[in-house]
Backbone as numpy.savetxt, mean C-alpha at the origin, in Angstrom:
# Nx Ny Nz CAx CAy CAz Cx Cy Cz
33.93 30.83 29.44 34.55 30.08 28.40 33.18 29.01 28.40
32.55 28.72 29.43 31.21 27.86 29.57 30.24 28.40 28.79
29.96 29.93 28.62 29.22 30.42 27.79 29.23 29.89 26.52
30.51 30.16 25.96 31.11 29.91 24.45 30.67 28.53 23.89
30.89 27.50 25.04 30.93 25.92 24.69 29.22 25.79 24.92
28.80 26.66 25.62 27.05 26.43 25.27 26.43 27.07 23.95
27.12 28.09 24.04 26.66 28.87 22.61 27.09 27.76 21.56
28.27 27.04 21.04 28.79 26.51 20.22 27.88 24.67 20.30
27.71 24.36 21.16 26.57 23.34 21.73 25.21 23.85 20.99
24.49 24.75 21.08 23.55 25.55 20.92 23.34 25.32 19.29
24.57 25.71 18.48 24.65 26.10 17.44 24.45 24.69 16.51
25.40 24.07 17.11 25.48 22.76 16.51 24.00 21.86 16.68
23.86 21.90 17.94 22.28 21.31 17.75 21.12 21.74 16.85
21.34 23.17 16.54 20.69 23.69 15.39 20.75 23.56 14.20
21.93 23.13 14.03 22.40 22.33 12.67 21.64 21.18 12.31
22.12 20.62 13.64 21.64 19.00 13.17 19.96 19.10 13.13
19.25 20.13 13.77 17.70 20.09 13.94 17.57 20.61 11.90
18.46 21.63 11.87 18.07 22.01 10.42 18.31 20.48 9.29
19.40 19.64 9.39 19.71 18.86 8.54 18.54 18.02 8.41
17.94 17.85 9.60 16.95 16.41 9.63 15.79 17.18 8.99
15.24 18.60 8.47 14.31 18.68 7.80 14.59 18.73 6.73
15.84 18.19 6.08 16.40 18.20 4.58 15.33 16.53 4.40
15.41 15.56 5.46 15.36 14.37 5.18 13.82 14.04 6.46
12.85 14.55 5.74 11.76 14.46 6.94 10.94 13.03 7.26
10.98 13.02 8.61 10.37 11.70 8.93 9.54 11.78 9.89
8.20 10.63 10.12 7.12 11.05 11.09 7.31 11.14 12.52
6.69 11.46 13.65 6.84 11.54 14.96 6.54 10.26 15.30
6.67 10.01 16.53 6.87 8.53 16.89 4.82 8.05 16.78
3.69 8.96 16.90 2.48 8.46 16.46 2.02 9.56 15.36
2.77 10.27 14.59 1.85 10.76 13.61 0.91 9.85 12.91
-0.07 10.32 12.34 -0.93 9.16 11.78 -1.32 9.62 10.40
-1.49 9.08 9.36 -1.84 9.94 7.91 -2.98 9.45 8.01
-3.73 10.51 6.64 -5.00 10.47 6.74 -5.13 9.84 5.49
-6.52 9.06 5.53 -7.05 8.05 4.34 -8.05 8.27 3.57
-8.09 8.25 2.45 -9.56 9.01 1.41 -9.31 9.84 0.45
-9.91 9.82 -0.58 -9.62 10.61 -2.00 -10.19 11.69 -1.11
-10.57 12.33 -0.50 -10.93 13.73 -0.40 -9.95 14.64 -0.14
-8.85 13.86 0.97 -7.55 14.71 1.28 -6.39 14.54 0.69
-6.28 13.76 -0.53 -6.00 13.38 -1.48 -4.76 12.34 -1.42
-5.20 11.52 -0.04 -4.07 10.49 0.29 -4.72 9.03 -0.02
-4.13 8.23 0.21 -4.17 6.76 0.20 -6.10 6.46 0.35
-6.71 6.15 -0.40 -7.92 5.35 -0.15 -7.40 4.03 0.77
-8.23 3.70 1.93 -7.97 2.34 1.87 -8.16 1.25 1.70
-9.30 1.31 0.62 -9.60 0.10 -0.20 -8.79 0.42 -1.47
-7.91 1.28 -1.86 -7.60 1.16 -3.39 -6.56 0.40 -3.62
-6.54 0.19 -4.82 -5.23 -0.61 -5.30 -3.96 -0.04 -4.57
-3.72 1.14 -4.48 -2.67 1.70 -4.12 -2.49 1.30 -2.64
-3.23 1.48 -1.74 -3.51 0.73 -0.71 -3.10 -0.98 -0.17
-3.65 -1.74 -1.22 -3.27 -2.94 -1.19 -1.91 -3.34 -1.77
-1.28 -2.37 -2.56 -0.05 -2.66 -2.79 0.89 -2.42 -1.55
0.70 -1.19 -0.79 1.48 -0.99 0.08 1.17 -2.20 0.88
0.33 -2.63 1.42 -0.06 -3.58 2.46 0.56 -5.29 1.93
0.72 -5.16 0.56 1.48 -6.31 -0.31 2.89 -6.10 0.11
3.60 -5.26 0.08 4.71 -4.87 0.35 5.14 -5.22 1.79
4.45 -4.57 2.36 4.85 -5.03 4.03 4.51 -5.70 4.63
3.77 -6.87 4.60 3.23 -8.23 4.73 3.98 -9.24 3.85
5.17 -8.40 2.77 5.78 -9.84 2.00 7.09 -10.21 3.41
7.26 -11.47 3.23 8.17 -11.91 4.25 9.91 -12.01 3.84
10.10 -11.45 2.15 11.15 -11.46 1.68 11.39 -9.90 2.12
10.87 -9.33 2.30 10.87 -7.77 2.50 11.77 -7.65 3.95
13.12 -7.14 3.32 13.69 -6.65 5.08 13.53 -5.38 5.53
14.13 -4.95 7.01 13.97 -3.92 7.51 15.01 -3.43 6.69
16.30 -3.48 6.57 17.01 -2.91 5.98 16.43 -2.14 4.14
15.94 -3.14 3.74 15.60 -2.54 2.00 14.47 -1.54 2.73
13.46 -1.69 3.56 12.76 -0.36 3.91 13.60 0.59 3.88
14.57 0.72 5.11 15.43 1.87 5.67 16.06 2.25 4.33
16.56 1.52 3.74 17.99 1.81 2.71 17.02 2.13 1.11
16.16 1.10 1.02 16.00 1.33 -0.65 14.73 2.38 -0.36
13.67 2.01 0.53 12.71 2.70 0.41 12.51 3.97 0.86
14.06 4.13 2.17 14.34 5.33 2.75 13.41 6.12 3.32
13.06 4.52 4.05 12.16 5.26 5.65 12.88 5.47 6.98
12.29 6.09 7.71 13.28 6.30 8.98 13.85 4.80 9.16
14.46 5.02 9.79 15.11 3.66 10.25 14.10 2.62 11.36
13.89 3.63 12.50 13.10 2.86 13.78 11.79 2.23 13.14
11.13 3.35 11.78 10.11 3.01 11.18 10.07 1.58 10.42
11.27 1.60 9.87 11.58 0.20 8.80 11.53 -0.95 9.72
12.16 -0.85 11.18 12.45 -1.91 12.29 11.01 -2.26 12.79
10.38 -1.28 13.17 9.39 -1.67 13.54 8.01 -1.83 12.94
8.30 -1.85 11.20 7.09 -2.26 10.53 7.25 -4.12 10.40
8.74 -4.31 10.28 9.35 -5.66 10.16 8.67 -6.35 11.29
9.49 -5.83 12.28 8.97 -6.23 13.81 7.69 -6.81 14.08
6.67 -5.76 13.83 5.45 -6.30 13.87 4.82 -7.41 12.96
5.54 -7.31 11.39 4.80 -8.09 10.72 5.83 -9.98 11.05
6.62 -9.79 11.53 7.44 -11.16 12.02 6.89 -11.85 13.29
5.91 -10.83 14.09 5.56 -11.59 15.05 6.78 -11.79 16.54
6.15 -12.29 17.56 7.18 -12.10 18.60 8.69 -12.88 18.72
8.63 -13.63 17.88 9.79 -14.92 17.53 10.52 -13.86 16.24
10.67 -12.92 16.03 11.52 -12.34 14.77 11.66 -12.63 13.45
10.86 -13.77 13.29 11.22 -14.78 12.01 9.83 -14.86 10.93
10.84 -14.35 10.14 9.52 -14.14 9.11 9.36 -15.50 8.21
7.86 -15.80 8.18 7.03 -16.63 7.52 6.76 -17.84 8.71
7.00 -17.40 9.63 6.84 -18.40 11.06 5.28 -18.62 11.73
4.79 -19.07 12.73 3.34 -19.32 12.80 3.06 -18.11 13.67
3.77 -17.13 14.46 3.64 -16.19 15.00 3.44 -14.69 13.96
3.48 -14.90 13.08 3.60 -13.73 12.22 2.43 -12.62 12.04
2.60 -11.67 12.02 0.93 -10.64 12.65 0.96 -9.80 11.09
0.76 -9.96 10.00 0.51 -9.37 8.82 -0.26 -8.41 8.97
0.10 -7.01 8.48 -1.10 -6.04 8.57 -2.35 -6.37 7.34
-3.30 -6.16 8.62 -4.52 -6.27 8.16 -5.41 -4.79 6.85
-4.98 -4.12 7.45 -5.14 -2.56 6.84 -4.56 -1.26 7.13
-4.54 -0.79 6.46 -3.78 0.61 6.74 -3.64 1.22 8.54
-4.87 1.16 8.45 -4.78 1.52 10.64 -3.96 0.77 11.11
-3.74 -0.54 10.88 -2.68 -0.74 11.65 -1.40 -0.68 11.28
-1.53 -0.38 10.17 0.16 -0.01 9.78 0.28 1.31 10.37
-0.67 2.34 10.16 -0.46 3.61 10.64 -0.36 3.72 11.96
-0.63 2.42 12.91 -0.65 2.22 14.39 1.01 1.53 14.81
2.23 1.59 13.89 3.28 1.39 14.19 3.75 2.63 14.61
4.90 2.91 15.49 5.68 3.78 15.89 6.57 4.64 14.88
6.48 5.49 14.33 7.30 6.36 13.58 6.97 5.92 12.32
5.26 5.87 12.08 4.94 5.34 10.68 3.86 6.36 10.51
3.63 7.19 9.47 2.70 8.53 9.62 2.51 8.65 7.96
2.56 10.02 7.79 2.46 10.56 5.95 3.88 10.33 5.47
5.07 10.62 5.58 6.15 10.61 5.06 6.26 8.77 4.94
6.01 8.14 5.83 6.57 6.90 5.61 5.53 6.25 4.59
4.27 6.94 4.84 3.28 6.15 3.64 3.38 6.34 2.49
4.12 7.95 2.09 4.57 7.99 0.52 5.56 7.37 0.31
6.29 7.30 0.90 7.63 6.62 0.84 7.32 5.41 0.58
6.79 4.04 1.60 6.11 2.82 1.06 5.57 2.60 -0.10
4.47 3.58 -0.39 3.74 3.73 -1.78 4.84 3.71 -2.75
5.70 4.98 -3.04 6.38 5.03 -4.45 7.33 3.66 -4.33
7.68 2.85 -3.45 8.47 1.73 -3.27 7.65 0.54 -4.12
6.33 0.60 -3.49 5.72 -0.52 -3.67 5.61 -0.34 -5.04
5.39 0.90 -5.68 5.07 1.21 -7.18 6.29 0.85 -8.02
7.26 1.31 -7.50 9.00 0.97 -8.17 9.01 -0.39 -7.98
8.72 -1.39 -7.27 8.94 -2.87 -7.13 7.72 -3.56 -7.65
6.85 -3.10 -8.41 5.84 -3.88 -9.37 4.59 -4.47 -7.96
4.61 -4.17 -6.80 3.35 -4.15 -6.16 2.21 -4.03 -6.75
2.14 -2.78 -7.19 0.76 -2.06 -7.65 0.29 -2.79 -8.95
1.16 -3.27 -10.07 0.96 -4.20 -10.92 0.08 -5.24 -10.56
0.47 -6.20 -9.68 0.35 -7.19 -8.96 -0.63 -7.32 -8.38
-1.15 -6.33 -7.35 -2.56 -5.96 -7.15 -3.90 -5.90 -7.80
-3.52 -4.96 -9.18 -4.24 -4.50 -10.45 -4.50 -5.67 -11.07
-3.62 -6.96 -10.82 -3.77 -8.27 -11.98 -2.74 -8.05 -13.19
-1.72 -7.15 -13.07 -0.95 -7.28 -14.15 -1.50 -6.53 -15.66
-2.46 -6.70 -16.09 -3.02 -6.25 -17.16 -4.39 -5.76 -17.48
-5.02 -5.51 -18.19 -6.23 -5.45 -18.44 -6.81 -5.71 -19.92
-8.00 -6.43 -20.00 -8.45 -6.59 -21.43 -9.56 -5.84 -21.93
-9.38 -5.15 -22.74 -10.39 -4.14 -23.48 -10.35 -4.27 -24.63
-11.85 -4.38 -25.26 -12.53 -5.02 -26.49 -12.84 -3.81 -26.92
-12.76 -3.02 -28.47 -12.49 -1.67 -29.21 -13.93 -2.15 -30.18
-14.85 -1.05 -30.00 -15.83 -1.54 -31.34 -15.27 -0.61 -32.27
-15.57 -0.99 -33.73 -16.64 -2.09 -34.13 -15.21 -3.18 -34.15
-15.95 -4.59 -33.67 -15.43 -5.78 -33.79 -16.75 -6.90 -34.38
-16.05 -7.82 -34.61 -16.75 -8.60 -35.24 -17.39 -9.42 -34.15
-18.32 -9.72 -34.23 -19.15 -10.35 -33.30 -18.50 -11.52 -32.16
-17.88 -12.05 -32.79 -17.17 -13.23 -31.76 -16.10 -12.69 -31.19
-15.67 -11.46 -31.07 -15.01 -10.74 -30.35 -15.06 -9.29 -29.52
-16.61 -9.57 -29.38 -17.09 -8.47 -28.88 -17.54 -8.80 -27.61
-17.53 -7.96 -26.48 -18.27 -8.04 -25.51 -19.41 -8.84 -25.35
-20.18 -8.61 -26.16 -21.57 -9.49 -26.41 -21.55 -10.99 -26.13
-20.22 -11.58 -26.96 -20.28 -13.07 -26.81 -19.79 -13.80 -24.86
-19.05 -12.69 -24.32 -19.21 -12.62 -23.27 -20.44 -12.52 -22.21
-21.11 -11.67 -22.96 -22.36 -11.36 -21.63 -23.48 -12.43 -22.28
-23.64 -13.18 -23.38 -24.37 -14.21 -23.86 -23.98 -15.31 -22.90
-22.10 -15.69 -23.12 -22.09 -16.67 -22.28 -22.36 -16.51 -20.39
-22.18 -15.80 -19.84 -22.81 -15.45 -18.61 -24.39 -15.70 -18.80
-25.07 -15.41 -19.43 -26.37 -15.18 -19.21 -26.82 -16.94 -19.79
-26.29 -17.54 -20.57 -26.80 -18.82 -20.44 -25.79 -19.51 -19.55
-25.04 -19.36 -18.80 -24.69 -20.06 -17.39 -25.32 -19.64 -16.25
-26.23 -18.72 -16.11 -26.70 -17.91 -14.95 -27.81 -19.07 -14.61
-28.15 -18.67 -13.02 -29.45 -19.78 -13.07 -30.36 -18.58 -12.37
-30.10 -17.77 -11.68 -31.07 -16.67 -11.81 -30.78 -15.67 -12.63
-31.81 -14.77 -12.85 -31.90 -13.51 -13.21 -32.34 -12.19 -12.87
-32.05 -11.15 -13.33 -32.82 -9.77 -12.94 -32.47 -9.10 -14.25
-33.49 -8.48 -14.73 -33.55 -6.84 -15.43 -33.35 -6.06 -15.07
-32.36 -5.27 -15.61 -31.90 -3.88 -15.27 -31.77 -2.68 -16.39
-32.98 -2.03 -16.79 -32.66 -1.30 -17.89 -33.21 -2.12 -19.13
-32.20 -2.15 -19.96 -32.22 -2.59 -21.01 -31.55 -3.61 -21.10
-30.52 -4.01 -20.09 -29.80 -4.83 -20.12 -30.49 -6.10 -19.36
-30.39 -7.14 -20.08 -30.58 -8.66 -18.71 -29.13 -9.37 -18.36
-29.17 -9.77 -17.77 -28.45 -10.98 -16.82 -28.98 -11.96 -16.05
-28.58 -12.73 -16.61 -29.67 -14.80 -16.26 -28.03 -15.64 -15.68
-28.59 -16.41 -14.73 -27.14 -16.84 -14.42 -28.28 -18.40 -13.99
-29.47 -18.40 -14.97 -30.52 -19.68 -15.42 -29.01 -20.84 -16.02
-29.93 -22.16 -16.07 -29.24 -23.37 -16.34 -30.09 -23.91 -17.33
-29.66 -23.80 -18.61 -30.81 -24.10 -19.69 -30.78 -25.81 -19.72
-31.92 -26.67 -19.22 -31.44 -28.02 -19.33 -31.69 -28.58 -20.71
């Protein structure tokens, strides 16, 4: 009888482990790689800044990170606990925002899976657009002179105090009296 119960328990444990594989989570101390060479998020990239803006936003709750960003529950609560500081209140004097990805990576249960999900959620919520400035101005040639990039270059040269010549281009910040 005991053998049957042990076998049933082992089968239940194996099924629970297999179900966990369907929704991978990071281990307590998993680290995520950074940099372009390994395909992960470059620590200085707009994507990294978007993830940091997300996790540092006092309006973002652990429940949102858990339910909407689909983070492992413990990771979501650990991120918010770190950010909100010892008093657990967002926007108070003891908050500890994340300075970089390494600090975020040091949080228990935050690793490659969490980073991937945080990035997807940050993009979905518009944080990437925010850190990029939301728009890009481009001037296409041919343009009338007054709408070309040459006007802006001339403005910069006219307002310059110092100058440096580089190849065929000149930039000066000298002021003309």
